[in-house]
N, C-alpha and C positions, 0 to 999 in steps of 0.2 A: 879533210878540210882545208883551209889557208886563211890567214888574217890576209887581208886586202888592205897592209896602210895607205894613207892616204887623206892631207891636209890636218895633221893633227893628229888623226883619230884610227878608227884600223874598225873595219864590221868582215865578217865571216864570211867566204865562200868556198863553195865547191872548187877541188883540186883544177879540173876545166875550165869551169868558167871564171877560175881567175885567171890560170894561161889565153882565152881568149879575152880578157879585157887586157891584158900585156899588151899581145900580139896587137890587136886593135888599136888600142893608146901609140904604142912606138908609127902604125901606120899612118896616123890622124897628125900625127906631130910632123914622120915627115912629109907629109903630106900641105898642113902649115893651117890644118884646119881642127872645126874640136865640130863633137856630137854629146849629147842627153841621148842614155843607155841606162837596162832599167835590167837589176837583173835579181837572183835570187839570195835572198840571207839566210844567216840564222840570225834572229834578234842575240842580245845580251841574257833577255828569258829563256829563250831556249827555243823560243819558234821560229815559223817561217812566216818573209816578209818577203816585201819588194823593196831596193832603194832602188835610190836613183843619185846615176855620179856625171859630174859634167866635165868629158875630157875633151884633150887638145894639147894643142905644145910644151904648154904653161904643168903641164899634170905631172908630177910628182909618187911614181905609186913607190913601194918595193911587201912584196907578199913570205910573208913566214910559214912555216908550215904550224897544223897542230898534234900536240901529241892529244893520245884517247879520244878522239874526235866522235861524236853520234853520226850516224847518216845523212849524209849532202846532201841539197836539198838541188840535186839534178835539172837537167832543164831544158833540154835536149835543143827547141826551136831560138832562148835565148844563143847557145851555144856557135848553132847555125849562123845565125844573123847576126854574130859579132864575127868568125869568120867569112860570112858571102863579103861585111863591108872589108872584110882588110883583105881580101883579095881583089876585091874592086877597086881599091885602095895601090893596090901591091900585086901587080898581076905577074911579075915576076919578083920570088922576096927569096930569102932567104929558107934552105931547107930547113924547118923546123925540127929534124930529127935531132939536129943535135944546140938543140939547147935548150933547158929547163927541163932537163932526161928525171928532174927526181920526180916530175908531173906523167901522166900515161899523151901518150898523144893523141891528141881528135882526131876520131880516122872513123869515116859513115857508112854506113853500108853503099853510097851511094855521092857521086862529086857534085858538091858545091858552086854550079853554076853561077858567073854573074851577072845579076839583072842588072839593065842598063836602061 
């Protein structure tokens, strides 16, 4: 689990979801675009919910790990969507293995094809 710090507050996300959000945010910033996304989070009370984020060129995020966190709200479809959109905006992008090494890489059994 990681805290995603955003707009003076923070939210609790799964590691891979946080990584996908940061990647997509960077791609949007480089393209000068914005988007509203929905991601699964853990509320302050410990239940699972959805958060809606406006991300774009002016977004300023950073993430920090959470020690002794409970189960992560993993949503494969959300991560796939964010990765697909990132790939659409950055068809030739840096090698992901060289960044955010404290979070497992996002690997799926199939290629995330770009929808055009």
